[in-house]
N, C-alpha and C positions, 0 to 999 in steps of 0.2 A: 734856359730849359728848350731843348731841341722839340720839336715837336708840340710846344704848348699852346692850345691853339687861344686865339685872346678872344674876349667877348663879344663877338658878333653873335651868338646864338644868347637864346631867353637867359637861358638858366648863368651862364657867365656873366650877362650883365649884372642879373640878382645877384651874385656872389659879390663881385667887386662893387657894391655900393650897401653891405652889409655893417661897415664900422660906422658911417655918419648915421643910419637911421636907431643903430642900436643906442647913439649918444642921445639921438633924438626922443628915444624911447624913453631913455633916464632921466630926462630933462622932463619928461610928461611923470615919473613917478616922485620926482625932488617936488614939484607942482602940486601933487595932491599928497603929498607926507604927511599933511594935517590931517587929512582925511584917514591916510592909511594907516599910521600910527596905532589909534586904538584898535585895531582889529588885528593887528598883528599878535596881541601878548594872549590870542585868542589858545586851551591847552589842544584843541583837538582842527584841524585842518585837513581838509578836502581840496585835494587840486584834480578839476575833470575839463574833457577834452574829447575831439576822435580824430582816428586818421595823425595827422604829424603831430596836430595839438596835444594828444593822449603823450606821444612818443618826448615832448617836451619837458608836461607834466611830469613823468615817470627818471628824468634827467635830473627835474630841478629839486626834488621831493627828499632825497639823501642831503643836498645840501640846505635845505630850510630846514630838516629838524638836528641837522650839526648848528645850524644859527640860530634857532629859536629854542630848541628841548619840545616844541611842540610834538604830539602825535600827529605824523603826515600820511594821509592816504592819497594812493590816485584810483581814480573812478572814473570807469567809462560813459561819457556822457549818456549816449542811448540806454544802458542799465540803467541810470538816474532818473532820463525823463519818463521810461516805461515803469518805473515802478520797481525795477530788479534790485533795485541797492537803495531806494528811497529810505530804506528805515535807516539807514549810516548816517543819515541826513538828521544833526540835533539842533533844538536853539540854542544859539548861543556861539553855535561853530564856525570857523572862517570857511565858506565854500567859495572857489575861484574857478569862472570856468572861462574856456579860450578858443576862441574861434576867430581864426586870422576874417571870416566874413564878416562873421554875426549875425548871419541868417539860418547855420543851418540846423532845421529842425532838432534835432540832439541836443545842441547848447540850450539853443534859446526853452528846449521844457526842463534839461537838468536846471539853470537858470530859475523856473517856474516852480518847481522843486523845493529847490532851495527858499526860495521868498515865504513859499508857502511854510517850509518846516521851523518858517523866523530863525535862521541860519544869519549870517553878518555876508553878504554875498558882492562880488567884486566882480567885473568881467576884465576880459584884457583882450582886445580885439583893434583891429586896424579898420575897422569903421565905425566909426564913434554916431554915424546915423544910423546904425542898425537896429533891427530888432533886440539885438540880446543888449545893447548899450542904453535899449530906452526901457525896458525892465530892470536894468540895472542901477542899483542903489549909488554904487562908485564903477567909473569903467577908465577900466589904465588903455589909454589909448598909443598902440603902435605905430607911427606913423610912417610905413613903409613905401610909400608912393606908388609906383608899376611893378608890381612884379608880374611878369609876364609866364615865367619859368613854374616847376614845383615849388613848395614851400621851402624855398632857404632863406631869404630875408627874414622871413616874418616866422620863421622859426627863430630863428637869433631875436629877433627883438622882442618874441615871447618869454625867451629863457630869459634873455635881459630883464625883464618888467617881473622876472620870477624872483630873481636874485636879487634883485634891487628893492622891492616887498621886502624882502626879510632880513635884509641887511646881510648877504652873502659877498657882495661886491660892493664897492664903497659908490656912492653918488653924489661926492661932494664935484666940487669942479674941477681940483686935481687927481682924482679919480677918475673922472670921467675922460680925462686928456688923454691920460695916459691908455686908459682902456682902450682907445681910440686910437690912440698910435699902434698900439701891440695887434688889434685886430685889422688897421688899414695892411699893418706889412703881411697878415697874414693872409687876407686875401687876396693881396696882387704878386704877393711871392711864392709861386707852389713849389717853396724847397723841396728838394729830396723828396718829389713826389712820382718820378719817371719811372722808377725801380718796380714801384707798387703799382702801379697801374700796369706797367706790363703783365705783372702776374694777373692783376684779376681782371684784364681782359681775356687772358686766356684760360681762366675759370670757367666753364659750367656751370659751377656752384659757387656761391660764397657763403661762408658760415662767418658770422657778425655776432660776436661773443663778449659782453662787456658785465662788469663789475660796479655797484654802486651806481654813478649819476652815469656810467658808462652802458649801463644796461638800457638806460633812454636812448642816447644816443645810436645806440647798434640798433634798435627800434628805428630812428629815425631813416640813417643809413638804409634799412631794412625797405623801408620805403622810399625810397630814392633809387637803390636797384632796381625795383621791379617798375616805376613808374618811368625810370630813363634808360640805367642800363638795358632794361629787360630781359634779365637773367634772374635766377634765384637767389633771391639774399633770406639769406634766412638771420634771424636777431632772436637770440637765447643768453640768458647768462652763460657765463664762463663755467660755473658748476652741473647746471643743465647739459650742456654740450657734452661733457665727459662722464654723464650717466645715464650715457641711450644713444644720443641721434650721434655720438661717435663712429658708433656701429654703421650709421650710413654715410660715414663721409669717405667719400676715393680719392685717392693719389691726382685726379684732375679736378680736386676743390682749389679752394683757397680757405682760408682762416683768416680775418682779424680780428687781432682781440685789444679791445678798446677799453683802457681804463688812465682815465685823465687824474684821478687820485693819487696821493703819496703809495707807495708801497708799506707796506708794515712788515717787518720780516716774515711774518706767518703768509703774508699773501704775496713774498716777491717767492717765497719757495711752491709756495700752490701751482705759480705760474710755470716756478722752472717745469715742473710735473708735467702741464698740460704741454709746455711747447715740446718735451721731448716724448710724449706721448704722440703729440700731430707728424710731429715729424718723421714717428717709424714707421707710420703708414703714409709716408709717401706727399701730406699736406705741405702747399706752401703758405709760411707764416708769415702776415703782416702786422708788426705793433705798431699799436698807436697810442704810445707811454712814454713818460717822462725821462725815465734811463734807458738808454743804449743797447741794444739787444744783438746779439749775434748776427739773425736773422735778417729780414728787411724790417727794416723802420724809417718810422712817421715820426718827426719829433714835434714836442711839445714842449715849448719855450718859456711859458708866461710862469705865472702863480699863484698858487691858489683857486679859488671859484674861477677867476677868468680863463683857466687851464680849460677848464668846460665848454667854455663859450668859443675858446681857439679852436676844441679836437669838433666841437659841431661843425665849425668851417670847414675845416680839413676834411672832414667826412664827405660835405658837399663836393668839393672839391674834385676828391679821390673817384667817388659817383662819376660827375661831370666826365672828367679823364677818361676814366674806362669806357665810359658811352661811346666817346671819339674813336678811342683806339681800337676797339671792337667795332666799329663801323654801326652801332645801334643809335646814335643819338640821332632823337627827333624834336623838334618845338613842336609845342600845345600837347593835348592829350585826345584821341579820337574817339575812346569808349566813354572815359568819364565827362568827356564834355556831350556829347551826343546821345549816351543810352542810359548813364547813370542820373537820373532826377531826383529832385528831393522829395521825400515823403510827406504827406499833410503834416498840420505844425501838431506837435505833439503835446 
């Protein structure tokens, strides 16, 4: 692909390491299987995190519901930690707290609330020596190595951990090998991304709309758009976009539609309506779906829940490539590292 920047920057290096660390994460899930299995039959589940971890929880929730039949809710960790959402935590409920660092006061506070409610608590973190892991009865370690850029491989690992825990993706040796091969091909081959990148780099504002697990993926992409593309990336549901925000869309905007699940007949018709409406006001559309569309299409080629992991990596690649094409990419974080400081422990 002409113009594809190789992995010299932080984000590129991190994305190229995703497949191997996802496999290592699923090995951790297997190692803890005897401890995890008794928890998964909980009829009520709360997935909680903040920032990218919250986006991952939103992406995993529909697939967890489908795999287990449980009632699965997603909660902002700060809401739980501050008591705004604590009433939803019940004895015997499974509460999974996600945090890359394991040190954010919001996530630590949410874990404390879960333990106080006598819930079944599990931490998913890249730091087994963190405060979160210290508190948690069970910790699923996501061995991401050194992640210098935004949450890319850490997001992929956290999503894989959740899907492996609930049985939505295979964790046996054959399944893990196939997944590693599929994700390895995805992370190293930016196939068919150049047309989408060209459109997104010119857009002052990008609407990112998803359905089901795609809603969480849209949220993850929105975070990356603001962090690395340094332009507006507005994440919302597909129906939400049609009922109000489309009024604010302009012909210089772009719309990314994220739907990793197979479409029912009704869903396909609904998306056709959205595509026609968006095109009529001059929006350029990028489809991230298994089916081919007449507009710009980023293919998703894997099957089942693996496709959600594939779509996450594709969105990470799109964010990175768009930032390079727009000339806005830079390593590091100026404000996040120098101004935004952790609040006291909650």
